[in-house]
C-alpha positions in Angstrom: -36.8 30.8 -2.3 -38.7 27.9 -1.6 -37.9 26.2 -4.8 -33.7 26.5 -2.4 -35.3 25.4 0.5 -36.5 22.2 -1.7 -33.9 21.5 -3.2 -31.6 22.4 0.2 -34.2 19.5 1.9 -33.7 17.2 -1.1 -30.0 17.2 -1.5 -29.4 16.8 2.6 -32.0 13.9 2.5 -30.3 12.1 -0.4 -26.9 12.3 1.9 -28.1 11.1 4.7 -29.3 8.0 3.3 -26.7 7.3 0.5 -23.6 7.4 3.2 -25.7 5.3 5.8 -26.0 2.7 3.2 -22.8 1.8 3.0 -23.4 0.4 6.6 -25.9 0.1 7.1 -27.2 -2.3 9.9 -23.4 -3.3 9.9 -21.8 -3.3 13.7 -19.2 -6.1 13.7 -16.4 -5.7 10.6 -14.1 -8.3 10.1 -10.8 -9.6 8.0 -13.6 -10.1 4.6 -14.0 -6.5 4.9 -11.5 -4.1 3.5 -11.0 -0.6 4.7 -7.4 0.0 2.6 -6.8 2.3 0.4 -10.5 3.9 0.5 -12.1 7.1 2.0 -14.4 7.5 5.0 -14.4 10.6 5.9 -16.7 11.9 8.3 -18.5 8.5 8.7 -19.8 7.2 12.3 -18.2 4.0 13.4 -19.4 4.2 16.8 -20.5 1.0 18.9 -18.6 -0.6 15.7 -16.4 -3.2 16.8 -13.7 -4.1 14.2 -11.4 -7.1 14.1 -8.7 -8.0 12.5 -9.0 -5.4 9.7 -7.2 -3.7 7.6 -7.1 0.0 7.5 -4.1 1.2 6.1 -3.5 3.5 3.5 -7.0 5.4 4.1 -8.9 8.4 5.2 -11.0 8.5 8.3 -10.7 12.2 9.3 -13.5 13.5 10.9 -15.1 10.1 11.9 -16.7 9.1 15.3 -15.3 5.7 16.9 -18.0 6.6 20.2 -17.4 3.4 22.7 -15.6 1.0 19.0 -13.6 -1.8 20.1 -10.7 -2.3 18.0 -9.0 -5.9 17.9 -5.7 -6.6 16.0 -6.8 -3.9 13.3 -4.0 -2.3 10.8 -4.4 2.1 10.6 -0.8 1.9 9.3 -0.1 4.6 7.3 -3.6 6.4 7.5 -4.8 9.7 8.1 -7.1 9.4 11.4 -7.4 13.6 11.9 -9.3 14.7 14.1 -11.3 12.0 14.9 -13.0 10.8 18.3 -11.8 7.6 20.0 -14.0 8.9 23.2 -15.2 5.3 25.0 -13.0 2.8 22.6 -11.2 0.0 23.6 -8.0 -0.6 21.2 -6.5 -3.2 21.8 -3.4 -4.2 19.7 -4.1 -1.8 17.4 -1.5 -0.4 14.6 -0.8 2.5 14.0 2.1 2.8 12.5 2.9 6.8 10.5 -0.2 7.3 10.7 -1.7 11.0 11.3 -3.7 11.6 14.4 -3.1 15.6 14.8 -6.1 17.1 16.5 -7.9 13.9 17.8 -9.6 12.7 20.1 -8.5 9.8 22.9 -10.8 9.8 26.0 -11.4 7.3 28.8 -9.3 4.3 25.8 -7.1 1.7 27.0 -4.3 1.6 24.7 -3.7 -1.8 25.4 -0.8 -3.0 23.5 -1.4 -0.4 20.5 1.8 0.4 18.4 1.6 4.6 17.8 5.7 4.5 16.4 6.4 7.1 14.0 2.8 8.4 13.9 1.8 12.1 14.7 0.3 13.2 17.5 0.3 17.3 17.8 -2.4 19.0 19.3 -4.4 15.7 20.5 -6.7 15.2 23.6 -6.2 11.8 25.7 -7.5 12.8 29.1 -9.0 9.7 31.3 -7.1 7.0 28.3 -5.5 4.0 29.4 -1.4 3.8 28.4 -0.1 0.3 29.0 3.0 1.2 30.8 5.2 -2.2 31.3 4.6 -5.5 30.3 4.0 -7.3 26.9 0.8 -5.3 26.6 2.4 -2.6 26.9 1.6 0.9 24.8 3.8 1.2 22.1 5.8 5.3 21.2 8.2 4.9 19.9 9.0 8.4 17.8 5.7 8.8 17.6 5.2 13.0 18.0 3.3 14.4 21.2 4.1 18.4 20.5 1.2 20.1 22.0 -1.2 16.5 23.7 -3.1 17.5 26.5 -4.6 15.2 28.9 -1.2 13.4 29.9 -0.1 12.4 33.4 3.3 12.8 34.7 4.0 8.8 35.1 2.3 8.9 31.5 4.5 11.9 29.7 8.2 10.0 31.6 7.0 6.8 30.1 7.0 8.0 26.5 10.1 10.4 27.1 11.8 6.7 27.8 10.3 4.7 25.6 11.3 6.7 22.3 8.3 8.9 21.9 9.8 12.6 20.9 7.8 15.9 21.6 6.6 15.1 25.2 5.3 18.1 26.8 6.8 19.4 30.2 4.9 17.8 33.2 2.1 19.8 35.0 2.0 20.6 38.7 -1.5 18.9 40.0 -3.5 22.0 39.8 -2.3 23.1 36.3 -3.4 19.4 34.9 -6.7 20.1 36.4 -7.6 23.4 35.1 -6.1 21.6 31.6 -9.1 18.9 31.5 -11.3 22.0 32.9 -11.1 24.2 30.6 -11.0 21.1 27.5 -14.5 19.7 29.0 -15.8 23.4 28.9 -15.2 24.2 25.6 -16.2 20.5 24.7 -19.7 20.5 26.0 -20.3 24.1 24.5 -19.5 22.9 20.8 -20.5 19.7 21.2 -24.2 20.9 22.6 -23.7 23.7 19.9 -23.6 21.5 16.7 -26.6 18.5 17.7 -28.8 20.4 15.2 -26.2 19.2 12.7 -25.4 15.6 13.6 -27.9 14.0 11.5 -26.6 15.6 8.7 -23.6 15.1 9.8 -22.1 13.4 5.7 -23.5 16.7 4.1 -23.3 19.8 6.0 -19.4 19.7 7.1 -18.5 22.8 7.4 -19.9 23.4 11.3 -17.9 20.0 12.5 -14.6 21.2 10.6 -15.1 24.7 12.6 -15.1 22.5 15.9 -12.2 20.9 15.4 -10.3 24.4 14.7 -11.5 25.1 17.7 -10.3 22.3 19.4 -6.1 22.8 17.5 -6.6 26.3 18.9 -7.5 24.9 22.6 -4.6 22.2 22.5 -1.8 24.9 20.7 -3.3 27.5 23.4 -3.2 25.7 27.2 0.0 26.3 28.5 -1.4 30.3 28.3 -5.0 29.8 29.3 -3.6 27.2 32.4 -1.7 30.0 33.9 
């Protein structure tokens, strides 16, 4: 038993060191950094600045982008399922044909970002800034918003008029308030439960996968939760 625990500890430490080495002490990424055709699942890019980077055809599933900054970066055809863009600045970012299912855009700036043909099914977009007019507007042509929560009625109107598909029905003020309360209550509870596992995220992945399954359930059942 002791040998097994020691072996598990060594694997955890090795995994953490190995995972962090590639991005160690790096907060600014430019066009010299190639992020295309690669796998970055479970990486933590919180606080990083992505400037004019090609991130196309890559996988960023379960990644954290807390307070990250994106300028002119390209995520075309990339897989970003279960990723968390919380407090992120997404200026002129191309998410064309990206898979963003069950991702979080919480309190994000989406100025001039292009979500054309992307899939945002069952994602959460509370308090995010969708630009609805002018040259800096958020582009959503043929983007799938089926099951997305956190959108205001004004944002939904813009999405429908701008070519987005499967935009959720409008809500009353009380329904929207309850939707937000339920989501953040579940989010706080899950975050607390996972706090122990964050240092081992690159190695112990199952708790985080379970988290997003719960969030997906919330998104899929939010209509019944509201009533």
